[in-house]
VEXDREN-2710 file (C-alpha; in Angstrom, 1 decimal):
% VEXDREN-2710
k/r/px/py/pz
1/MET/-17.7/-188.9/41.3
2/THR/-15.6/-188.0/38.3
3/MET/-17.6/-186.7/35.4
4/LEU/-16.6/-186.3/31.8
5/LYS/-16.4/-182.5/32.2
6/ASP/-13.7/-183.2/34.9
7/LEU/-11.8/-185.6/32.7
8/LEU/-11.7/-183.0/29.9
9/LYS/-9.4/-181.0/32.1
10/GLN/-6.8/-183.8/32.5
11/PRO/-3.3/-183.3/31.0
12/TRP/-3.8/-186.1/28.4
13/GLY/-7.2/-184.6/27.5
14/GLN/-6.6/-180.9/26.7
15/ALA/-10.1/-181.5/25.7
16/HIS/-11.7/-178.2/26.2
17/ALA/-11.4/-177.8/22.5
18/THR/-13.0/-181.1/21.5
19/PRO/-16.2/-180.7/19.4
20/LEU/-18.3/-182.8/21.9
21/THR/-21.6/-181.2/22.5
22/GLY/-23.4/-180.7/25.8
23/LEU/-25.7/-183.6/24.9
24/ASP/-22.7/-185.9/24.3
25/THR/-21.2/-185.2/27.7
26/ALA/-24.6/-185.3/29.4
27/LEU/-25.3/-188.8/28.1
28/ALA/-21.9/-190.0/29.4
29/ASN/-22.4/-188.4/32.7
30/LEU/-25.9/-189.8/33.1
31/LEU/-24.7/-193.3/32.4
32/HIS/-21.9/-192.9/34.8
33/SER/-24.2/-191.6/37.5
34/LYS/-26.5/-194.6/37.1
35/GLN/-23.7/-197.2/36.9
36/PRO/-20.3/-195.8/37.8
37/SER/-17.2/-196.9/36.0
38/ASP/-13.6/-196.8/37.2
39/ASP/-12.3/-196.5/33.6
40/PRO/-12.4/-192.9/32.3
41/ARG/-12.3/-194.3/28.8
42/HIS/-15.8/-195.6/29.2
43/LEU/-17.1/-192.0/29.5
44/TRP/-15.3/-191.0/26.3
45/LEU/-16.8/-194.0/24.5
46/ALA/-20.3/-193.1/25.5
47/ALA/-19.8/-189.4/24.5
48/LEU/-18.2/-190.3/21.2
49/THR/-21.1/-192.7/20.3
50/SER/-23.6/-189.9/20.9
51/HIS/-21.3/-187.5/19.0
52/GLN/-21.2/-189.8/15.9
53/TRP/-25.0/-190.2/16.1
54/GLY/-25.4/-186.5/15.9
55/ARG/-23.1/-186.4/12.9
56/GLY/-25.2/-188.9/11.0
57/HIS/-23.4/-192.2/11.8
58/ALA/-25.4/-195.2/13.0
59/CYS/-22.6/-196.2/15.4
60/LEU/-19.1/-195.6/16.6
61/ASP/-16.8/-197.7/14.4
62/LEU/-14.2/-198.8/16.9
63/ALA/-11.7/-200.3/14.5
64/THR/-11.6/-197.1/12.4
65/LEU/-11.4/-195.1/15.7
66/GLN/-8.2/-196.9/16.4
67/THR/-6.6/-196.3/13.0
68/GLN/-8.2/-193.2/11.5
69/ALA/-9.8/-191.2/14.3
70/THR/-9.3/-187.8/12.7
71/ALA/-11.2/-188.8/9.5
72/LEU/-13.8/-190.8/11.4
73/LEU/-14.7/-188.0/13.9
74/GLY/-14.2/-185.1/11.6
75/TRP/-11.8/-183.5/14.1
76/SER/-8.4/-181.9/13.7
77/ASP/-5.2/-183.7/14.6
78/GLU/-4.9/-181.5/17.7
79/GLN/-8.5/-182.4/18.8
80/THR/-7.9/-186.1/18.2
81/ALA/-4.8/-185.9/20.3
82/ALA/-7.0/-185.2/23.3
83/LEU/-8.4/-188.7/23.2
84/PRO/-7.0/-191.3/25.5
85/ALA/-5.1/-194.3/24.1
86/ASP/-6.6/-197.7/23.4
87/LEU/-10.3/-196.6/23.4
88/ASN/-11.4/-199.5/21.3
89/GLN/-9.9/-202.0/23.9
90/ALA/-11.9/-200.4/26.7
91/ALA/-15.1/-201.1/24.8
92/SER/-15.1/-204.8/25.9
93/THR/-15.4/-203.8/29.6
94/LEU/-18.1/-201.1/29.1
95/PRO/-20.7/-201.6/31.9
96/TRP/-23.5/-199.9/29.9
97/THR/-23.7/-202.7/27.2
98/GLN/-24.8/-205.5/29.5
99/GLY/-28.3/-206.8/29.3
100/ASP/-31.2/-206.8/26.9
101/ALA/-32.2/-203.2/27.8
102/SER/-28.7/-201.7/28.0
103/PRO/-28.4/-198.1/26.7
104/LEU/-25.5/-199.0/24.5
105/VAL/-24.9/-202.1/22.3
106/LEU/-21.6/-203.5/21.3
107/THR/-21.4/-205.7/18.2
108/ASP/-18.9/-207.3/15.9
109/ASP/-18.7/-206.8/12.1
110/LYS/-21.5/-209.3/11.5
111/GLY/-23.9/-207.5/14.0
112/ASP/-23.5/-210.1/16.8
113/ALA/-23.8/-208.5/20.2
114/SER/-21.2/-208.3/22.9
115/LYS/-18.3/-208.3/20.5
116/GLY/-16.2/-205.2/19.8
117/ALA/-16.3/-203.7/16.3
118/ARG/-19.1/-201.2/16.6
119/LEU/-20.7/-199.3/19.5
120/TYR/-24.4/-198.2/19.1
121/LEU/-27.0/-196.3/21.0
122/ARG/-29.7/-198.8/21.5
123/ARG/-32.2/-196.9/19.4
124/ALA/-29.8/-197.1/16.4
125/TRP/-29.0/-200.7/16.9
126/THR/-32.7/-201.6/17.2
127/ALA/-33.5/-199.7/14.0
128/GLU/-30.8/-201.6/12.1
129/GLN/-31.9/-204.9/13.5
130/ASN/-35.5/-204.2/12.5
131/ILE/-34.4/-203.3/9.0
132/ARG/-32.4/-206.5/8.7
133/GLN/-35.1/-208.7/10.0
134/ASN/-37.8/-207.1/7.9
135/ILE/-35.8/-207.5/4.7
136/ALA/-34.9/-211.1/5.5
137/GLN/-38.6/-211.8/6.0
138/ARG/-39.5/-210.3/2.6
139/LEU/-36.8/-212.2/0.9
140/ALA/-38.0/-215.5/2.4
141/LEU/-41.6/-215.1/1.1
142/PRO/-42.4/-216.5/-2.3
143/CYS/-43.5/-213.9/-4.9
144/ASP/-46.1/-214.5/-7.6
145/VAL/-44.4/-214.2/-11.0
146/PRO/-46.4/-214.2/-14.2
147/ALA/-45.5/-217.2/-16.4
148/ASP/-45.4/-214.9/-19.5
149/LEU/-43.1/-212.3/-17.8
150/GLN/-40.6/-212.2/-20.6
151/GLN/-43.3/-211.7/-23.2
152/ARG/-44.8/-208.8/-21.2
153/LEU/-41.3/-207.2/-20.8
154/ASP/-40.8/-207.6/-24.6
155/ALA/-44.0/-205.5/-25.1
156/LEU/-42.8/-202.8/-22.8
157/PHE/-39.2/-202.5/-24.0
158/THR/-37.7/-202.5/-27.5
159/PRO/-34.3/-204.2/-27.8
160/ALA/-31.4/-201.7/-27.6
161/SER/-29.8/-201.0/-31.0
162/ASP/-26.3/-201.0/-29.6
163/GLY/-26.7/-204.5/-28.0
164/GLU/-26.1/-203.1/-24.5
165/PRO/-28.2/-204.6/-21.7
166/ASP/-31.4/-202.7/-21.0
167/MET/-31.0/-201.9/-17.3
168/GLN/-34.6/-200.4/-17.2
169/ARG/-35.9/-203.7/-18.4
170/LEU/-33.7/-205.6/-15.9
171/ALA/-35.1/-203.4/-13.1
172/CYS/-38.6/-204.3/-14.0
173/GLU/-37.7/-208.0/-14.2
174/VAL/-36.1/-208.0/-10.8
175/ALA/-38.9/-206.0/-9.2
176/ALA/-41.5/-208.3/-10.7
177/GLN/-39.8/-211.3/-8.9
178/ASN/-39.1/-209.7/-5.5
179/ARG/-41.0/-208.1/-2.7
180/ILE/-38.4/-205.4/-2.2
181/THR/-36.3/-203.8/-4.9
182/LEU/-33.7/-201.0/-5.0
183/ILE/-33.5/-199.0/-8.3
184/THR/-30.6/-196.5/-8.2
185/GLY/-29.1/-194.2/-10.8
186/GLY/-28.1/-190.6/-11.4
187/PRO/-30.4/-187.8/-12.6
188/GLY/-32.1/-188.5/-15.9
189/THR/-31.4/-192.2/-16.0
190/GLY/-35.1/-193.0/-16.2
191/LYS/-36.0/-194.2/-12.7
192/THR/-39.5/-192.8/-12.9
193/THR/-40.0/-194.1/-16.4
194/THR/-38.9/-197.5/-15.3
195/VAL/-41.3/-197.6/-12.3
196/VAL/-44.3/-196.5/-14.4
197/LYS/-43.6/-199.4/-16.8
198/LEU/-43.2/-201.7/-13.8
199/LEU/-46.5/-200.6/-12.3
200/SER/-48.2/-201.1/-15.7
201/LEU/-46.7/-204.6/-15.7
202/LEU/-48.0/-205.3/-12.2
203/VAL/-51.5/-204.0/-12.8
204/GLY/-51.7/-205.9/-16.0
205/THR/-51.0/-209.2/-14.3
206/ALA/-53.0/-208.7/-11.1
207/ALA/-56.2/-210.6/-10.6
208/ASN/-57.7/-207.8/-8.6
209/GLU/-57.3/-204.0/-8.5
210/LEU/-53.9/-203.1/-6.9
211/GLN/-53.7/-200.6/-4.0
212/ILE/-50.6/-198.5/-5.0
213/HIS/-49.0/-195.8/-2.9
214/LEU/-46.4/-193.2/-4.0
215/ALA/-44.3/-191.4/-1.5
216/ALA/-41.1/-189.3/-1.0
217/PRO/-39.3/-188.0/2.1
218/THR/-40.2/-184.3/1.5
219/GLY/-43.0/-182.3/0.1
220/LYS/-40.9/-181.1/-2.8
221/ALA/-39.8/-184.6/-3.7
222/ALA/-43.4/-185.8/-3.5
223/ALA/-44.5/-183.0/-5.8
224/ARG/-41.8/-183.9/-8.3
225/LEU/-42.7/-187.6/-8.2
226/THR/-46.3/-186.6/-8.9
227/GLU/-45.3/-184.6/-11.9
228/SER/-42.9/-187.2/-13.2
229/ILE/-45.4/-190.1/-12.9
230/SER/-48.1/-188.0/-14.5
231/ASN/-45.9/-187.2/-17.5
232/ALA/-44.7/-190.8/-17.9
233/LEU/-48.2/-192.1/-17.8
234/THR/-49.3/-190.0/-20.8
235/LYS/-47.2/-192.5/-22.9
236/MET/-49.0/-195.5/-21.6
237/PRO/-52.3/-197.1/-22.8
238/ALA/-55.5/-195.5/-21.5
239/ASP/-56.6/-198.5/-19.4
240/VAL/-53.2/-198.5/-17.6
241/GLN/-53.5/-194.8/-16.9
242/THR/-56.7/-195.2/-15.0
243/ARG/-55.3/-197.9/-12.8
244/ILE/-52.1/-196.2/-11.6
245/PRO/-52.3/-193.2/-9.2
246/THR/-50.3/-190.1/-9.8
247/GLN/-50.5/-188.3/-6.4
248/ALA/-47.5/-188.8/-4.2
249/GLN/-47.4/-187.9/-0.5
250/THR/-44.7/-187.4/2.1
251/LEU/-43.5/-190.4/4.1
252/HIS/-44.7/-188.7/7.3
253/ARG/-48.2/-188.5/5.8
254/LEU/-48.1/-192.0/4.4
255/LEU/-47.1/-193.4/7.8
256/GLN/-49.8/-191.2/9.4
257/THR/-47.4/-189.7/12.0
258/ASN/-45.4/-186.6/12.7
259/SER/-43.5/-188.2/15.5
260/LYS/-40.9/-190.9/15.3
261/ALA/-42.1/-192.2/18.7
262/ALA/-45.7/-192.7/17.5
263/GLN/-47.3/-196.1/16.8
264/VAL/-46.7/-197.4/13.3
265/HIS/-49.8/-198.7/11.6
266/GLN/-49.6/-201.2/8.7
267/LEU/-50.8/-199.9/5.4
268/ALA/-53.5/-201.5/3.4
269/THR/-51.5/-201.6/0.2
270/ASP/-50.1/-203.9/-2.5
271/VAL/-47.3/-201.8/-3.9
272/VAL/-45.4/-198.9/-2.4
273/VAL/-43.0/-196.8/-4.4
274/VAL/-40.7/-194.4/-2.5
275/ASP/-38.6/-191.8/-4.5
276/GLU/-35.5/-190.0/-3.2
277/ALA/-34.8/-193.0/-0.9
278/SER/-31.2/-191.7/-0.2
279/MET/-32.9/-189.1/2.0
280/ILE/-34.5/-191.7/4.3
281/ASP/-32.8/-191.9/7.7
282/LEU/-32.2/-195.1/9.7
283/GLU/-35.2/-194.9/12.0
284/MET/-37.6/-193.7/9.2
285/MET/-36.6/-196.7/7.0
286/ALA/-37.3/-199.0/9.9
287/ARG/-40.7/-197.4/10.3
288/LEU/-41.4/-197.7/6.6
289/LEU/-40.5/-201.4/6.5
290/GLN/-42.7/-202.0/9.5
291/ALA/-45.7/-200.1/7.9
292/VAL/-45.5/-201.8/4.5
293/PRO/-46.9/-205.4/4.8
294/SER/-44.3/-208.1/4.0
295/THR/-46.7/-209.4/1.4
296/ALA/-46.7/-206.1/-0.5
297/ARG/-44.0/-205.0/-3.0
298/LEU/-41.7/-202.1/-1.9
299/ILE/-39.7/-200.3/-4.6
300/LEU/-37.1/-197.8/-3.4
301/LEU/-35.8/-195.3/-6.0
302/GLY/-32.9/-193.0/-5.5
303/ASP/-29.3/-192.1/-6.2
304/LYS/-26.9/-193.9/-3.9
305/ASP/-24.2/-191.3/-4.7
306/GLN/-26.2/-188.3/-3.4
307/LEU/-26.0/-186.9/0.0
308/ALA/-27.3/-189.2/2.7
309/SER/-30.1/-188.2/5.0
310/VAL/-29.9/-185.3/7.4
311/GLU/-30.6/-187.6/10.3
312/ALA/-28.5/-190.6/11.2
313/GLY/-27.9/-193.4/8.7
314/ALA/-26.9/-193.9/5.0
315/VAL/-29.4/-196.6/4.4
316/MET/-29.8/-196.4/0.6
317/SER/-26.1/-196.3/0.0
318/GLN/-25.3/-199.2/2.3
319/LEU/-28.1/-201.4/1.1
320/CYS/-27.1/-200.7/-2.6
321/THR/-23.4/-201.6/-2.0
322/GLY/-23.7/-204.3/0.7
323/SER/-24.6/-208.0/0.4
324/LEU/-28.0/-207.8/2.0
325/LEU/-29.9/-206.8/-1.1
326/LYS/-27.3/-207.3/-3.8
327/ALA/-29.5/-209.4/-6.0
328/GLN/-32.4/-207.0/-5.6
329/THR/-30.5/-203.9/-6.6
330/VAL/-30.3/-202.5/-10.2
331/THR/-28.3/-199.5/-11.2
332/LEU/-29.4/-197.4/-14.2
333/ILE/-26.4/-195.9/-15.9
334/HIS/-27.5/-194.2/-19.1
335/SER/-28.5/-190.6/-18.6
336/HIS/-31.2/-189.3/-20.8
337/ARG/-30.8/-185.8/-19.4
338/PHE/-27.1/-185.2/-19.8
339/ASP/-25.4/-186.0/-23.1
340/ALA/-22.2/-188.0/-22.7
341/LYS/-20.3/-184.9/-23.9
342/SER/-22.3/-182.3/-22.0
343/GLY/-20.4/-180.3/-19.4
344/ILE/-22.8/-181.1/-16.5
345/GLY/-22.5/-184.8/-17.3
346/GLN/-18.7/-184.6/-17.4
347/TRP/-18.6/-182.8/-14.1
348/ALA/-21.0/-185.3/-12.5
349/ARG/-18.9/-188.3/-13.6
350/THR/-15.6/-186.7/-12.8
351/VAL/-16.6/-185.6/-9.3
352/ASN/-18.1/-189.0/-8.6
353/ALA/-15.2/-191.0/-10.2
354/ASP/-13.8/-193.8/-8.0
355/VAL/-10.2/-192.9/-8.5
356/ALA/-7.3/-192.1/-6.2
357/ASP/-7.1/-188.4/-7.3
358/ASN/-9.6/-186.7/-9.6
359/THR/-8.2/-183.2/-9.1
360/PRO/-6.3/-183.1/-12.5
361/ALA/-9.5/-184.0/-14.4
362/LEU/-11.5/-181.4/-12.4
363/LYS/-8.9/-178.7/-13.1
364/ALA/-9.2/-179.5/-16.8
365/LEU/-13.0/-179.1/-16.7
366/TRP/-12.7/-175.9/-14.7
367/ASN/-10.2/-174.4/-17.2
368/ALA/-12.5/-175.4/-20.1
369/ALA/-15.5/-173.5/-18.6
370/PRO/-15.9/-169.9/-19.6
371/ASP/-16.5/-167.1/-17.1
372/TRP/-20.2/-166.8/-16.4
373/LEU/-20.4/-163.0/-16.4
374/ALA/-18.4/-162.8/-19.6
375/THR/-20.9/-165.1/-21.4
376/LEU/-24.0/-163.1/-20.5
377/PRO/-24.2/-161.1/-23.7
378/LEU/-23.6/-164.3/-25.6
379/GLN/-26.4/-166.0/-23.7
380/GLN/-28.8/-163.2/-24.4
381/THR/-28.2/-163.3/-28.2
382/ILE/-28.2/-167.1/-28.6
383/GLU/-30.7/-168.1/-26.0
384/GLY/-31.4/-171.8/-26.4
385/ASP/-28.8/-172.4/-29.1
386/ALA/-26.8/-175.6/-28.9
387/ALA/-23.6/-173.6/-28.7
388/GLU/-24.6/-172.0/-25.4
389/PRO/-22.2/-173.2/-22.6
390/ASP/-23.9/-175.4/-20.1
391/VAL/-21.2/-175.1/-17.5
392/THR/-19.6/-171.7/-16.6
393/ARG/-17.4/-170.6/-13.7
394/LEU/-17.3/-167.7/-11.3
395/GLN/-14.5/-166.7/-9.1
396/LEU/-15.6/-163.5/-7.4
397/THR/-14.3/-163.2/-3.8
398/SER/-17.3/-161.4/-2.3
399/ALA/-21.0/-161.6/-2.4
400/SER/-21.2/-157.8/-2.3
401/ASP/-19.3/-157.4/-5.6
402/PRO/-21.6/-155.4/-7.9
403/LYS/-20.7/-157.7/-10.8
404/LEU/-22.7/-160.5/-9.1
405/ALA/-25.9/-158.4/-9.2
406/VAL/-25.7/-158.4/-13.0
407/GLY/-25.6/-162.2/-13.0
408/LEU/-28.4/-162.6/-10.5
409/ARG/-30.7/-160.3/-12.4
410/TYR/-29.9/-162.3/-15.5
411/GLY/-30.6/-165.6/-13.8
412/TRP/-34.0/-164.5/-12.7
413/ARG/-34.7/-162.2/-15.7
414/ASN/-38.0/-164.0/-16.7
415/TRP/-39.3/-164.1/-13.1
416/LEU/-38.4/-160.4/-12.5
417/ALA/-40.2/-159.4/-15.8
418/LEU/-43.4/-161.2/-14.6
419/LEU/-43.1/-159.9/-11.1
420/ASP/-42.7/-156.2/-12.1
421/ALA/-46.5/-155.7/-12.7
422/HIS/-47.3/-157.0/-9.2
423/ARG/-44.9/-154.6/-7.3
424/PRO/-46.1/-151.1/-6.4
425/SER/-44.4/-148.1/-8.0
426/LYS/-44.5/-144.4/-7.4
427/THR/-47.1/-144.0/-10.1
428/ALA/-49.2/-147.1/-9.8
429/PRO/-50.3/-149.6/-7.2
430/ALA/-49.4/-153.3/-7.4
431/ALA/-51.6/-155.3/-9.8
432/GLN/-53.6/-158.1/-8.3
433/CYS/-52.3/-161.6/-9.0
434/SER/-54.5/-164.3/-10.4
435/ASP/-54.0/-168.0/-9.8
436/ALA/-52.7/-168.4/-13.3
437/GLN/-50.2/-165.6/-12.9
438/ALA/-49.0/-167.0/-9.6
439/VAL/-48.4/-170.4/-11.2
440/ALA/-46.4/-168.7/-13.9
441/LEU/-44.4/-166.8/-11.3
442/LEU/-43.6/-169.9/-9.3
443/LYS/-42.5/-171.7/-12.4
444/ALA/-40.3/-168.8/-13.6
445/PHE/-38.7/-168.5/-10.1
446/THR/-37.5/-172.1/-10.2
447/GLU/-35.7/-171.6/-13.5
448/PHE/-32.7/-170.3/-11.5
449/CYS/-31.4/-171.2/-8.0
450/VAL/-28.5/-170.4/-5.8
451/LEU/-27.2/-173.4/-3.8
452/CYS/-24.8/-173.1/-1.0
453/ALA/-22.7/-175.7/0.9
454/VAL/-23.0/-173.9/4.2
455/ARG/-25.6/-171.8/6.0
456/GLU/-23.5/-169.3/7.9
457/GLY/-20.4/-167.2/7.1
458/PRO/-19.2/-165.6/3.9
459/LEU/-21.0/-167.2/0.9
460/GLY/-23.4/-169.0/3.2
461/VAL/-27.2/-169.1/2.8
462/THR/-27.9/-166.3/5.3
463/GLN/-25.5/-163.8/3.8
464/LEU/-26.4/-164.6/0.2
465/ASN/-30.1/-164.3/0.8
466/THR/-29.5/-160.7/2.1
467/GLN/-27.2/-159.9/-0.9
468/VAL/-29.7/-161.3/-3.4
469/GLU/-32.5/-159.2/-2.0
470/HIS/-30.3/-156.1/-2.2
471/ALA/-29.1/-157.0/-5.8
472/LEU/-32.7/-157.4/-7.0
473/GLY/-34.0/-154.3/-5.3
474/LEU/-36.2/-156.3/-3.0
475/GLY/-36.6/-156.7/0.8
476/GLN/-37.6/-153.3/2.0
477/SER/-40.0/-154.9/4.5
478/ALA/-40.5/-158.2/6.2
479/TRP/-43.2/-159.3/3.7
480/TYR/-43.0/-157.9/0.2
481/ALA/-44.3/-158.8/-3.3
482/GLY/-41.8/-161.4/-4.7
483/ARG/-40.5/-162.7/-1.4
484/PRO/-39.8/-166.5/-1.9
485/VAL/-40.1/-168.5/1.3
486/MET/-39.4/-172.1/2.2
487/VAL/-41.3/-174.0/4.8
488/THR/-38.9/-175.4/7.5
489/ARG/-41.3/-177.5/9.5
490/ASN/-44.3/-179.7/8.5
491/ASP/-47.5/-177.9/9.1
492/TYR/-50.4/-180.4/8.8
493/ALA/-53.1/-177.8/9.6
494/LEU/-52.0/-175.9/6.5
495/ASP/-51.0/-179.0/4.5
496/LEU/-47.5/-177.6/4.1
497/MET/-44.5/-179.8/4.3
498/ASN/-40.8/-179.1/5.2
499/GLY/-39.2/-177.9/1.9
500/ASP/-42.3/-176.5/0.2
501/ILE/-41.6/-173.2/-1.6
502/GLY/-44.1/-170.3/-2.0
503/LEU/-44.1/-166.7/-3.3
504/CYS/-45.5/-163.7/-1.5
505/LEU/-47.7/-161.9/-3.9
506/PRO/-50.8/-159.6/-4.0
507/GLY/-53.6/-162.1/-4.2
508/PRO/-56.8/-161.8/-6.2
509/ASP/-58.1/-159.5/-3.5
510/GLY/-55.0/-157.3/-3.6
511/VAL/-53.8/-158.4/-0.1
512/LEU/-50.3/-159.9/0.3
513/ARG/-50.6/-163.6/0.6
514/VAL/-48.2/-166.5/-0.1
515/ALA/-48.9/-168.7/-3.1
516/PHE/-48.0/-172.3/-2.8
517/PRO/-48.3/-174.9/-5.6
518/ALA/-51.5/-177.0/-5.3
519/VAL/-51.9/-180.6/-6.2
520/ASP/-54.3/-179.8/-9.1
521/GLY/-51.7/-177.6/-10.8
522/GLY/-53.1/-174.4/-9.3
523/VAL/-52.1/-172.5/-6.2
524/ARG/-53.1/-172.2/-2.6
525/TRP/-53.1/-168.8/-0.9
526/VAL/-51.9/-168.5/2.7
527/MET/-51.8/-165.4/4.9
528/PRO/-48.2/-164.6/6.0
529/SER/-49.4/-164.3/9.6
530/ARG/-50.2/-168.1/9.6
531/LEU/-46.7/-169.1/8.5
532/ASP/-44.7/-169.7/11.7
533/SER/-41.8/-171.6/10.2
534/VAL/-40.6/-170.2/6.9
535/GLU/-37.4/-168.5/5.7
536/THR/-36.4/-166.5/2.6
537/VAL/-35.1/-168.8/0.0
538/PHE/-33.3/-167.0/-2.9
539/ALA/-30.4/-169.2/-1.7
540/MET/-30.7/-172.6/-0.1
541/THR/-28.4/-175.3/1.1
542/VAL/-27.6/-178.2/-1.1
543/HIS/-29.2/-180.5/1.5
544/LYS/-32.5/-178.6/1.2
545/SER/-32.4/-178.8/-2.6
546/GLN/-32.5/-182.6/-2.7
547/GLY/-35.6/-183.7/-4.5
548/SER/-35.6/-180.5/-6.6
549/GLU/-34.3/-179.6/-10.0
550/PHE/-33.7/-176.2/-11.6
551/ALA/-33.0/-175.1/-15.2
552/HIS/-29.9/-173.1/-14.0
553/VAL/-28.0/-173.7/-10.8
554/LEU/-25.4/-171.3/-9.3
555/LEU/-23.5/-173.7/-6.9
556/VAL/-21.5/-171.7/-4.3
557/ILE/-18.4/-173.2/-2.9
558/PRO/-17.2/-171.5/0.4
559/ALA/-13.9/-169.6/0.5
560/GLN/-12.8/-171.5/3.6
561/GLU/-12.4/-175.2/4.2
562/SER/-15.5/-176.8/5.6
563/PRO/-16.1/-180.4/6.7
564/VAL/-19.6/-180.4/5.2
565/LEU/-18.1/-179.7/1.7
566/THR/-17.7/-183.3/0.4
567/ARG/-17.8/-185.1/-2.9
568/GLU/-21.4/-186.1/-2.3
569/LEU/-22.5/-182.5/-1.6
570/VAL/-20.8/-181.2/-4.8
571/TYR/-22.3/-184.0/-6.9
572/THR/-25.8/-183.5/-5.4
573/GLY/-25.6/-179.7/-6.0
574/LEU/-24.4/-179.8/-9.6
575/THR/-26.9/-182.5/-10.6
576/ARG/-29.8/-180.3/-9.5
577/ALA/-29.1/-178.4/-12.8
578/LYS/-31.1/-179.5/-15.8
579/LYS/-29.7/-177.2/-18.5
580/ARG/-27.0/-175.0/-17.0
581/LEU/-24.6/-175.0/-14.2
582/THR/-22.4/-172.2/-12.8
583/LEU/-19.7/-173.1/-10.3
584/TRP/-18.7/-170.2/-8.0
585/ALA/-15.4/-171.1/-6.3
586/PRO/-13.4/-168.2/-4.8
587/GLN/-10.6/-170.6/-3.7
588/LEU/-10.1/-173.5/-6.1
589/GLY/-8.1/-175.5/-3.5
590/VAL/-11.2/-175.6/-1.3
591/LEU/-13.2/-177.1/-4.3
592/TRP/-10.5/-179.7/-5.0
593/ASN/-10.3/-180.7/-1.4
594/GLY/-14.0/-180.9/-1.0
595/CYS/-14.3/-183.2/-4.0
596/ALA/-11.7/-185.5/-2.5
597/ARG/-13.5/-185.7/0.8
598/ARG/-16.0/-188.5/0.9
599/VAL/-18.8/-189.2/3.4
600/LEU/-18.4/-192.7/4.8
601/ARG/-21.1/-193.1/7.4
602/SER/-20.6/-195.9/9.9
603/GLY/-23.2/-198.5/10.1
604/GLY/-23.8/-202.3/9.8
605/LEU/-26.3/-202.4/6.8
606/GLY/-23.5/-202.5/4.3
607/ASP/-22.1/-205.8/5.7
END
């Protein structure tokens, strides 16, 4: 029996260099062993469907495979040349798409089965169908709308002086009239402010007390949502404050599962608000929609232009731009964080501009930004002054350049000053750290962050974490006072979620422990020996930074071309900065090419 590994050796294949993984070929070979096919293209189609799922696509787009295989698969021209001709035509005769329980599903552009535009793994097709059906059910149900809705909105929103439409008011109006609403917008456009006003509107018109749940995909995003809701509620009447919860939780915790295969239980809820919805993958969105009763309101907040989920799917983006929820989607466009003339705002708009070539505009912004290291004396003398540059550039070629150490020590200057007393010296032992001091240290640490596009290689997370430790004079042992760590796997026993950040410090008893932010604003101390899945986090990937924000971000562009460096990644990375952004680009061509490369994940939810 001919297996895919044998086909890879054929002259037309030259496929020993294709990026197919062992899992991809194993799936194809398994299907072939269960139901043999005489057409070798069938094995390729099965393997490529698995390959695309692993790259974040919901399906294999057969039409695009025929015309733009290189861009679709993320392969080189030489690798694409290994594919046999007319793959998309062979899909119609696939033996593994027949029957209600077939492992693969072939659909057309409208999602109808047995027609050839897209090829899915059944799990992905099932998730998409569940999402479609659930949304359709919600849209079909009537929604109680207060008769005095406009008057209540008038009380919440003052008319804009410039006569422009108030998109925050429109978002509340749409959400009040629908059981599912998407509110999208960039950083600082007021998504949280909008949802607090919406919740106050809903609790004010409800006959009974509403059960409201707040959630986000990661622990960091949930903590930020908690903080944002709490701050926004301080501007609301006292009776409203007592009726709206502030504590957000992770989606995994909300759905009471840490396994995607576990049973989904319906929530006893009236309103569910989920922030950072762009991070929700296809199967998690299907589970969320199943868990939230169709009679409840579901409000999804997020930025459709940010990176999509790490797992397969681009649900938020496709729903926002497709026809399925067009009338239930509101885009907030006015940023309250970035002034129209600010450097960060200009970079965000230019990187994200829907134009054929934004390189000339990006080059102009780069040339207008001063060198970061050259501005350090200026920053130290006019700290906080309006003239301080909010965007600077860096073009060092190596992370080991001693000049970088100067910038890193400046970026973390406040944190290092606070940390100094809690590190042992030749003349004095380390001072014990109180809860209040740990809170201050955690806050100071997040004033500055190094974000990378890649994990490995020069200017990747692994190398930069080592370089930063060296530059700051830290890291002489595995656990040391000041070591920042990120949790990389949910730990329900310790109540720590993937993405949570803590600091190793001498605790109140003088023993080294890791301080994590607590819900009540304090800290929780955990022994290092109990932390199985953590990594040092002076530098983190842009993917890991989603749901976070920092006063100053050093965004590191790799020196070599990388398929993960895309417009969405650059946009997401630079918009993590609240006040200051430094772009480190050793090779400017890599930056321009990355900003021109868009993530277009295949899937049917955008139809």
